[in-house]
C-alpha angles and dihedrals in degrees: 000000000000120000109281092234096059115098115247090233088065095051121098131177121241099212120139126203113233129200122229091274093051098254120132109235101144132070118218111208104177141335140181109266118236114252091241097044118115091215109069095176109126097193129064118248091244092052091053090054093050092046091054093046093050093042087067087059092049093256113134130179122259135167132235121231089262091056098255120145117252128192115181105316096335120102119200104206111202117235119246136215093279109042117151110297094003121094125188097345127162107266099175109146124020107303133181131187106258113241103203119205116258103240137149092253127012093238095061093077088113145359114276137201132184124238088246091057094051094047088049090054094245096133120084109233090215092062086064097050114114091000133118106243118203121193118200150127122277099173113130093230092055094097090226097108122125137191115242137179085272088073145306097231115105091248091059099044117109128224115245094249091061094047086052086053090052090054095045088050092051093053096044096042095048088054102037102027102027092235105173119252117224111269137177133209123254108268089250089059091047090054091048089051090051091047093049091056093048089054090050089052090048093051089050091052097048113094094347131126118243094250089047089050093052095049094045093048090052091051089050091052094049090050089048090052093047094048091049089050094054091050088049090057086058090048096263115147101198130169116265108164101046093053090045090052093045091048090054095044094046090047095050095045093048093046091050093045094048092050093048091051090047105042090158094069113098116256114244 
């Protein structure tokens, strides 16, 4: 329970959304509190921090006609039941795909100082100016440790305060630095993407020797991986494995079919 003298508008919930394997890959911005819930805060703690930070720069939250959060010129489209690799997930509230910072170690999201260092005056106050400061517990026995895409092992889990930092960073960087949010294609475009690589595989398998087919398929998969990597740098989460499988299957089937219809051709 929050302190009774704290205004409700300054309270945020600290809940995380976990996938089936327990990892935190989604960012819950706000939700309608249940009528029986003790916590009535509609916005997440990290969202409240981002709102207050951006408000000092005259950036206030609004909503699009479709109900998506908008901060400045940045729209945060909520994910739906079928989003990329997600199928029929619980999308209650306003959820985003969480774009973790690419750092050497997941705990390097921000500079950290212990309570002892602060009380001893070992922290330069100027280092805190114009910064979002989070106070939390990082002790391994705190019970507030969560699996992330960085790993499921205990040594790879992150304390809740650092996941909150990742979420605050995502919101502020998207608005102030134009850092891309993670996005996916419409299902129809994904089907077209899959079909296009099937066609590539079929063309490689047509009138090609088996050795040539193997080399060509390998080159096509390298190209597929490279294109997917370029899109990922722009925030795009696009399929890689299904197109690769369809490319190989289509190439093999066309090759076998063509050989069976032309038995007079010399075998490689």
